[in-house]
VOGU-3710 file (C-alpha; in Angstrom, 3 decimals, decimal comma):
1> mtrsamlssw> -21,405/14,507/17,183  -20,531/17,415/14,916  -20,423/17,072/11,156  -16,651/17,553/11,189  -16,220/14,849/13,826  -18,422/12,476/11,828  -16,403/13,057/8,640  -13,171/12,241/10,481  -14,562/9,162/12,249  -13,171/5,875/10,977
11> qmwamlsagf> -16,182/4,112/12,485  -18,636/6,096/10,347  -16,639/5,408/7,168  -16,338/1,713/8,059  -20,114/1,440/8,557  -20,710/3,161/5,220  -18,241/0,732/3,653  -20,154/-2,211/5,118  -23,449/-0,846/3,835  -22,096/-0,288/0,345
21> aaltavfakv> -20,435/-3,723/0,388  -23,816/-5,269/1,196  -25,397/-3,401/-1,706  -22,499/-4,549/-3,904  -23,355/-8,180/-3,250  -27,054/-7,740/-3,948  -26,574/-5,602/-7,065  -23,779/-7,834/-8,389  -25,823/-11,007/-7,920  -28,502/-9,549/-10,186
31> gvdninsdya> -25,871/-8,076/-12,515  -24,088/-11,365/-13,213  -27,325/-13,164/-13,953  -27,072/-12,940/-17,749  -23,376/-12,275/-18,447  -19,984/-13,797/-17,768  -18,678/-12,944/-14,296  -15,308/-11,743/-15,624  -17,010/-9,303/-18,002  -19,204/-8,119/-15,136
41> tlirtlvilg> -16,041/-7,462/-13,120  -14,641/-5,396/-16,003  -17,781/-3,243/-16,114  -17,670/-2,755/-12,339  -13,976/-1,814/-12,515  -14,575/0,787/-15,237  -17,330/2,374/-13,151  -15,045/2,492/-10,101  -12,215/3,989/-12,179  -14,543/6,708/-13,465
51> vaalivtatg> -15,922/7,540/-10,022  -12,447/7,645/-8,458  -11,186/9,930/-11,249  -14,164/12,249/-10,735  -13,555/12,423/-6,975  -9,819/13,122/-7,389  -10,589/15,790/-9,994  -13,414/17,414/-8,012  -11,294/17,596/-4,850  -8,103/18,728/-6,606
61> qwrspgsvsp> -6,064/15,762/-5,391  -4,178/14,990/-8,611  -0,418/14,607/-8,020  2,601/14,405/-10,219  3,407/10,715/-10,771  7,025/11,472/-9,849  5,982/12,659/-6,377  4,948/9,124/-5,429  7,693/6,871/-4,065  8,550/3,562/-5,776
71> rtylflvlsg> 7,675/1,735/-2,532  4,222/3,335/-2,541  3,726/2,342/-6,189  4,842/-1,218/-5,442  2,378/-1,706/-2,610  -0,497/0,030/-4,433  0,115/-2,175/-7,483  0,173/-5,272/-5,264  -3,023/-4,073/-3,582  -4,609/-3,495/-6,987
81> latgaswlcy> -3,657/-6,981/-8,150  -5,092/-8,483/-4,957  -8,262/-6,423/-5,369  -8,652/-7,541/-8,971  -8,168/-11,176/-8,046  -10,630/-10,802/-5,175  -13,261/-9,207/-7,400  -12,888/-11,843/-10,108  -13,275/-14,605/-7,533  -16,152/-12,795/-5,799
91> fralklgdaa> -18,148/-12,333/-9,002  -17,505/-15,938/-10,017  -18,746/-17,081/-6,587  -21,851/-14,871/-6,938  -22,505/-16,333/-10,378  -22,437/-19,829/-8,884  -23,892/-19,325/-5,408  -26,371/-17,420/-3,276  -25,382/-13,866/-2,331  -26,446/-14,536/1,275
101> rvapvdklsv> -23,870/-17,329/1,467  -21,111/-15,921/-0,731  -20,826/-12,552/1,042  -20,196/-13,958/4,537  -17,484/-16,283/3,243  -15,940/-13,319/1,429  -15,965/-11,477/4,745  -13,603/-14,079/6,146  -11,182/-11,494/4,804  -11,769/-9,751/8,152
111> vlvavfaaif> -10,291/-12,773/9,911  -7,382/-12,948/7,475  -6,670/-9,225/7,837  -6,415/-9,629/11,611  -4,023/-12,572/11,237  -1,931/-10,926/8,484  -1,814/-7,580/10,338  -0,565/-9,332/13,463  2,054/-11,340/11,556  3,275/-8,859/8,946
121> lgeklsaanw> 2,492/-5,442/10,437  3,110/-6,258/14,093  -0,344/-5,056/15,116  -1,482/-6,159/18,552  -5,027/-7,320/19,222  -6,423/-7,944/22,683  -7,960/-11,226/23,778  -11,393/-9,650/23,280  -10,385/-8,627/19,754  -9,249/-12,175/18,945
131> agvaliavga> -12,502/-13,535/20,394  -14,372/-11,251/18,007  -12,255/-12,450/15,099  -13,023/-16,061/16,049  -16,754/-15,301/16,251  -16,645/-13,727/12,792  -14,996/-16,886/11,458  -17,552/-19,162/13,121  -20,421/-16,941/11,965  -19,245/-16,939/8,348
141> vlval> -18,941/-20,713/8,360  -22,419/-21,145/9,895  -24,027/-18,824/7,316  -22,267/-20,645/4,479  -23,480/-24,104/5,536
//
């Protein structure tokens, strides 16, 4: 596979996301050891804000705020609120539980995304896809026990 093909492959980016998410759980578990989980979430959020700003600046992707539609703003704000709530809950769970158990339960989001995408976005999954979703759900529950 060429470098260009790799950079445009959703599968490669998804695998990188999974790898970084795994590191997130391990690093966060150590990070919340001696501080409040909400404060830890704030620190993490500031780091992410800084990195995102650097990437947008380095790649010249800044846009005029007026060029973004109100609908886009609405859904990005809702996504941001959901992300914030997720992170606060995730860090609280890591503070209270084992990373090896918390992370799989958190990944039940995969199951919920499939259900929500089918209901709200009209996405169609095959029987094999739904079987995979069910296995993810069962696997997360078994790891959490």
